[in-house]
C-alpha positions in Angstrom: -40.0 8.0 -128.9 -39.1 5.0 -131.5 -37.1 3.1 -129.5 -38.7 3.3 -125.8 -40.0 0.1 -124.9 -43.8 -0.3 -125.7 -44.8 -0.7 -122.3 -43.2 2.3 -120.6 -44.4 4.2 -123.4 -48.0 3.1 -122.9 -46.9 4.0 -118.9 -45.8 7.5 -119.5 -49.2 7.8 -121.6 -50.8 7.2 -118.9 -49.1 8.5 -116.0 -49.0 12.5 -118.1 -53.4 11.3 -118.5 -53.5 10.9 -114.8 -51.5 13.8 -114.1 -53.5 16.2 -116.4 -56.6 14.7 -115.0 -55.8 15.2 -111.5 -55.0 19.0 -112.6 -58.0 19.7 -114.0 -60.1 18.2 -110.7 -57.6 20.3 -108.5 -58.8 23.6 -110.1 -62.1 22.6 -110.2 -62.1 22.0 -106.8 -60.3 25.4 -106.3 -62.9 27.1 -108.6 -65.9 25.6 -106.5 -64.5 26.3 -103.3 -63.7 29.6 -105.1 -67.7 29.9 -105.7 -68.8 28.9 -102.3 -66.6 31.1 -100.9 -68.1 33.5 -102.7 -71.2 32.5 -102.0 -71.2 32.5 -98.4 -68.9 36.1 -97.7 -72.4 37.4 -100.0 -74.6 35.8 -97.6 -73.1 37.0 -94.8 -73.0 40.6 -96.0 -77.0 40.0 -96.4 -77.5 38.5 -92.7 -75.8 41.8 -91.4 -78.4 43.7 -93.2 -81.1 41.8 -91.2 -81.7 44.1 -87.9 -81.7 47.2 -90.4 -84.5 45.5 -92.5 -86.5 44.9 -89.3 -85.6 48.5 -87.5 -87.1 49.7 -90.8 -90.2 48.0 -91.2 -90.6 48.6 -87.2 -90.4 52.4 -87.5 -92.8 52.3 -90.6 -95.1 50.7 -89.2 -95.8 53.4 -86.5 -96.7 55.6 -89.2 -100.9 56.1 -89.1 -102.6 55.1 -92.2 -106.1 55.4 -93.6 -105.7 51.4 -94.9 -104.0 48.6 -92.7 -102.1 46.6 -94.8 -100.3 43.5 -92.8 -97.9 41.2 -94.5 -97.0 37.7 -92.5 -93.4 35.6 -93.8 -90.2 35.4 -93.7 -86.8 37.2 -95.0 -88.8 37.8 -98.7 -91.3 39.9 -96.8 -88.6 41.4 -95.0 -86.7 42.1 -98.9 -83.4 40.9 -97.6 -82.0 41.1 -101.2 -83.3 44.2 -102.3 -81.5 47.5 -102.7 -83.3 49.1 -99.7 -86.8 47.1 -97.7 -89.1 49.3 -99.6 -87.8 47.3 -102.6 -89.2 44.5 -101.4 -92.9 42.9 -102.9 -94.5 44.5 -99.4 -92.9 47.5 -100.0 -94.1 47.6 -104.2 -97.4 46.3 -102.9 -98.2 48.8 -100.5 -97.3 51.4 -103.0 -99.5 50.1 -105.0 -102.3 50.1 -102.9 -101.6 54.0 -102.1 -101.6 54.4 -105.8 -104.8 52.6 -106.7 -106.9 54.0 -103.6 -105.8 57.5 -103.3 -105.7 56.6 -99.3 -102.5 56.3 -97.0 -101.6 53.3 -95.8 -99.9 51.6 -92.6 -97.7 48.7 -93.1 -97.6 46.6 -90.4 -95.3 44.0 -91.5 -95.1 41.3 -88.6 -92.7 38.8 -91.2 -89.2 37.5 -89.8 -87.0 36.6 -91.5 -86.0 32.7 -91.5 -89.1 32.4 -90.4 -90.8 28.7 -91.3 -94.6 28.2 -91.0 -94.3 26.8 -87.2 -92.6 30.2 -86.1 -95.2 32.3 -87.9 -97.6 30.0 -85.9 -95.6 31.0 -83.0 -94.6 34.8 -83.5 -96.9 36.5 -85.9 -100.1 35.1 -85.4 -100.5 36.9 -82.3 -99.6 40.3 -83.5 -102.2 39.8 -86.4 -104.7 38.9 -84.0 -104.2 42.3 -82.4 -104.8 43.9 -85.4 -107.9 44.7 -87.9 -106.7 44.8 -91.1 -107.7 46.3 -94.7 -105.2 43.8 -96.9 -103.3 40.8 -95.8 -100.4 39.1 -97.7 -99.4 35.9 -96.9 -96.3 34.5 -98.1 -94.8 31.6 -96.1 -93.2 28.3 -96.0 -89.7 28.7 -98.5 -87.5 27.9 -95.1 -89.7 24.5 -94.6 -88.1 22.9 -97.7 -84.7 23.3 -96.2 -86.1 20.8 -93.3 -89.0 18.8 -94.9 -91.8 17.4 -93.2 -95.1 17.4 -94.5 -97.4 16.7 -91.8 -95.3 20.0 -90.0 -95.9 22.1 -93.2 -99.7 21.3 -93.1 -100.4 21.6 -89.5 -98.9 24.8 -89.5 -100.5 26.3 -93.0 -104.0 25.3 -91.6 -103.0 26.9 -88.4 -102.2 30.0 -89.9 -105.2 30.4 -92.4 -107.5 29.5 -90.0 -106.5 32.7 -88.1 -106.9 34.8 -91.4 -109.8 37.4 -92.6 -111.7 35.6 -95.6 -109.7 38.5 -97.6 -106.6 37.4 -97.1 -104.0 36.5 -100.3 -101.8 33.4 -99.8 -98.5 32.9 -102.0 -98.0 29.3 -103.0 -94.2 28.5 -102.5 -92.1 30.2 -105.2 -90.0 28.4 -107.7 -86.7 27.0 -106.6 -85.8 25.6 -109.8 -83.7 22.6 -108.5 -85.4 19.2 -109.4 -84.6 17.8 -105.6 -86.3 21.6 -103.8 -89.4 21.7 -106.7 -89.9 18.0 -105.8 -90.9 19.6 -102.1 -92.2 22.2 -103.3 -94.7 20.5 -105.5 -96.0 18.6 -102.8 -96.4 21.9 -100.1 -98.4 23.7 -102.6 -100.7 20.7 -103.1 -101.2 21.2 -99.5 -101.3 24.6 -99.6 -103.9 25.4 -102.1 -105.8 22.2 -100.6 -106.1 24.1 -97.3 -106.6 27.4 -98.8 -109.3 26.4 -100.8 -111.0 24.6 -97.8 -111.1 27.8 -95.7 -111.9 29.5 -99.3 -108.8 31.7 -99.5 -107.6 33.7 -102.7 -103.9 31.6 -103.7 -101.5 33.7 -105.5 -99.7 32.1 -107.9 -96.3 32.8 -106.6 -94.8 29.7 -107.9 -96.2 29.9 -111.5 -94.4 33.3 -111.7 -91.1 33.2 -110.2 -90.9 29.7 -112.4 -92.1 31.6 -115.3 -88.3 33.4 -116.4 -86.6 30.2 -116.6 -83.6 28.9 -114.8 -81.9 32.1 -116.6 -83.5 34.2 -114.1 -81.1 32.9 -111.3 -78.4 35.3 -112.6 -81.0 38.3 -113.1 -83.7 37.5 -110.6 -81.6 36.8 -107.5 -79.6 38.2 -105.0 -75.3 37.7 -104.1 -76.5 35.2 -101.6 -77.9 32.9 -105.1 -81.4 32.7 -102.7 -83.1 35.9 -101.9 -84.6 38.0 -104.3 -83.0 41.2 -105.9 -84.7 44.2 -107.1 -85.7 42.7 -109.9 -87.1 39.3 -108.3 -89.1 41.7 -105.8 -91.0 42.5 -108.5 -91.9 39.1 -109.8 -92.7 38.6 -106.6 -95.6 41.7 -106.8 -96.6 41.0 -110.1 -97.5 37.4 -109.0 -100.0 39.3 -106.2 -101.5 42.4 -108.5 -104.0 40.5 -109.8 -105.9 39.0 -106.3 -105.0 42.1 -104.9 -106.6 44.5 -107.3 -109.4 41.9 -107.1 -109.3 43.6 -102.8 -108.6 47.0 -103.2 -111.8 47.3 -105.3 -113.8 46.5 -102.5 -112.0 49.5 -100.4 -112.5 51.8 -103.2 -116.1 53.9 -103.3 -117.9 52.9 -106.9 -118.1 57.3 -107.3 -114.6 57.5 -107.0 -112.1 58.5 -109.7 -110.1 55.5 -108.2 -112.9 52.9 -108.8 -113.0 54.4 -112.2 -109.2 53.9 -112.7 -109.4 50.4 -110.9 -112.1 49.3 -113.5 -110.2 50.6 -116.4 -107.1 48.9 -115.2 
């Protein structure tokens, strides 16, 4: 190469660098496209479970119980991403109520996959009005993050909270980890907590609880669509509700019962 014209040598080096960079860029694009297609494929698979989960909850909602547990929410309450609907946070909380009280529980899961606060007002509140629940949990609003409008969110949250019994437990929005979404979530949770305080409702710290495992939880607590929780993720959701739920349950258990003593010790 010593006899090659210096300008030609520089051109060859530049062309080599451009070719290498282009090859790396193309490989990155191919990998990104492959990842996107993988994620979309997994999302389609989970979407196919929506009717089955809804049917499962409808069937179980007909089973009689001494206590009535009503859940308002979206696909997380339906358990999308879990290995089975009963391993959603709603199913786990229902199991806890049964064990803690020693009583049978009917679960009226009013949630609808894809629900926003506006859709919950339209579709779920009319059903709640017909019921007299012993336990109520609300986890709604995560789907509003993608189409964020603070005024619309507040109006919907205010309507929902106004319709709840005073013992209802309302979760704040979960952690999304991504900075852009987290900025929206911070605004949403300020609104949610302010409105909950107006109505004297207990706020469940879902955001803090789901944030605690850190970004690595995307690999361990999230289903293959990289959005919904998996079984482990839903256990974390249930853990967020348990302290407040136990306080509610204590009001349902006679003070002279073994279950009440167990709750006190727990």
